[in-house]
N, C-alpha and C positions, 0 to 999 in steps of 0.2 A: 795746220790747224784751222778747221774749219770757224766761220763766222757766222753770228745770226745778229740780225737789227734789233735796235731798242723795239722798234715796230712790230717785228715778229714774234718779239719775246712778249711784249703787251697784249698782242693778238691770241697767242696760241698758249701762254703761260708756260708752267714748268714743263711740260711734255716737251717743247721744242728743247730745250736742253737735255732733256733724258733722252731723245734721239740722238743727239748728237754726240753724247757722252756714250753712248752704245758702242761706238766705233772708235771712238780715238779718247783717251785722259784728260784732254783740256778742250775747251770752247770758247772762243772770243765773243764778246758782245760789243757791235760797234754803235756807236751815236751820231749821227749826223755824219755819217761816213768814216768816221774815225774809229780805229779800234781804243776802246776804253775800259773795258774790264776782263778776265779770265775766269771762268768758273771751271771748276773740275770736283771728281766725287770725293766725298770724305777722306775714304781710305787713300787715294792717290795724294790728297793735301797732307795726312798723317807722315805718307812715307817721303813726300819733298822734305816735311820738318825734318824727320828722323837722319836724311841726309844731311841738312843743314847742320844739324847737331853733331854727327860723326865729322863733319870736315871741320868745324870749331874744334872739338875735342882733339882731332889730329894735329890740326895747327899749332893747340897749345902743347901738346907734347911735344911737338918740334920745337918750339920756342924754349921748353924747357930742358930738352935734352942740348941745345946748343948754348944753352945760359943766356936768352935772349928774354929775360923778364925782371919785373922788380916785385917788392914784396907786396904791392897792391897795384892794381890797374891805374894808368895813368893818362888812356885816352878812352874816348868814349866807343871805340871798337874793341879795345881791350876789357873795358867793363860787360860789354854786350856777350863777349865769348864766356868772361867769368861767369856772368850769371847764367848763359846756357849750359855751361859744364855743371853748375851748382845743379840747375833743375833738373839735370839727367840722372845727377848722381843720388836726388832725393827722388827720384822715380816720377817725375812730372813730364817728360820729354813726348809722351802720346796725348797729352791733354790739352784742353782748349786755353787754358792759364798761360798768359804770356810771362816769361822768367821777370822780364822788368816790373811786371806788377807783384809777383811773388816775392822780390826780395826789396823792394824800392822803401819800403816803411821801415825795416830793421837797418837798412843802410842809412835813411834820412835821421833815423833816431842816433845811429853811432856817430854821423859827420853833419851835425847841424850847420845851418848855414851862419854865415856872418852875422844876419839880422837873429838870429837865435830861433827862426821859425823852422817847422819841419815841410 
């Protein structure tokens, strides 16, 4: 993966990133000699998100087929997988909305905290 420094980016602007992305799907931005950020074309980002959703769905289906599940997710990872599957079934897999933000409010209302706050 090719890298560009923050100073080069500052001097050349977005055209520097566009030039790097012509030949590869991702580019690294380094700050003070350390790799700090990865940039990519939005289509590549959507492809990676779709792969993540597919992997979560496959893992969930495998858990269901082997009986490794409870009636409601008991861990934060389980909750993430559940939210991702819900987002996919709602047709939100290729949007910029995050599943946690889509389903957080109904979840908080259904399961209020001990203090009663949402």
